[in-house]
N, C-alpha and C positions, 0 to 999 in steps of 0.2 A: 486481087480475091484470091488469087489464084496461089502471088506464092505468100500470103500468111497461112494457109489451110494448110500448107504441103509443108511451112517451117513450123505449124504448131503439129502437126505432121509426124518429122522428124524427131520435133523433141519428143514427142511423146513416147515415140518406139524404142529413141534413145533411155528414158524413162522404164521402160518394160524391157527391155534388154537386160540396164540394173540389179532393177530393182530383180529379175528374174534367178538371174547370173550369184544373187543373195547365197551362199551355203549355211540358207535355213534349218538345215539334219545338227547343226550346235543348239541351238535356240531351241529345237525340240527334246534335241539330247541327254539335258539338264531337268527337262522334267521324270527322271527315272531316280529311284532311289537316294539316298542324302549320303550314303559313305564315308565318301571325301569330302566334301562341299559343304560342312562347314555352318547346312544353314535348315530348314525348318523346324521339328520339334525343338530338335533338341540347340539349338539358335540363342546364346550367350552361354554356352554353356550350360545352362540351366538356370545362370542368376537371372531372367526376368523379372521383373519390379512387379509384371503381374497385374493388382486392381487393387496394391498399394501403390505403386508409381505415380495412378491415374489420381489418393489422396493427393497424397503429394504436392501433384501437378498442380490441382486445382491449391493447394493452401498459399504456394509458391507463389500461386497471380495473384490470391487476397493480399497476401504479403503487399507486392506489391503496387497493387490497387491502395491500400490502405498509406501504404508509405509516398507515393506522389502525392495520394491526398495532403500529406499533414505536410507537407514538402512546399505545399502550392496556396494551403492557410496560412502556413509563416512568410512565405512571400508577402502575401497578402497585408498582414499585418503589421511585417516590418518598415512595408514603404507604403506606413497610412490607410483610410479607414476605407479601404476597396477600393468603387466605381466617387464614393465621398470627392467629390473635384476641393481643397481647402481656398479659402479666399485668404488675401493677401493679407488680409485689415483684421480679418475675425478671432485673432488669436491677440491684438491689439483693445482690437472696443471691449473683448472679457475683462483685459485690465486694466480700460478704461474705466467700465462699469464695478471691474472690483474696488477700486482706485475713491470714485464716487459714493459704496456703497459701503466705504471704513468714513469716511466725509473727508481725504488728502485736498478734494479741489470740490469747486462748489459748483449751485449748475449752471452758470455759465461759461465756466472754464471745460464741463460736462459738452456742452453740447458747441464750446464751437471749436473744440480739438476732435468732438466723433463728427466735425463738420470737415475737419481738413482730411481725417483720417478716409472719409467717403470721395474723398478728390482722389 
């Protein structure tokens, strides 16, 4: 137990000495005037966008979201009716009903073909 405490104490002392040796005056020196630093109130040489940049950012993200919605809708429409699963024989039964309605086949043929398609 004493060995662990001594190791923790040694590590904390080493960390403390590293922190105390850091030249903190460099960071404090930058808090003065902005003559040659090119930061502060004259940042970006006076070309900052201000509130107009905020509007452009909002419009940009709205356009991105609208574009994503259109792409998703296009993909869903291109690959069928969304979540509706097409059964293999649904189109065949529609054609069979159309042929029966036009009178190309009679009722017995319709029932036989419908039974074959259901299997």
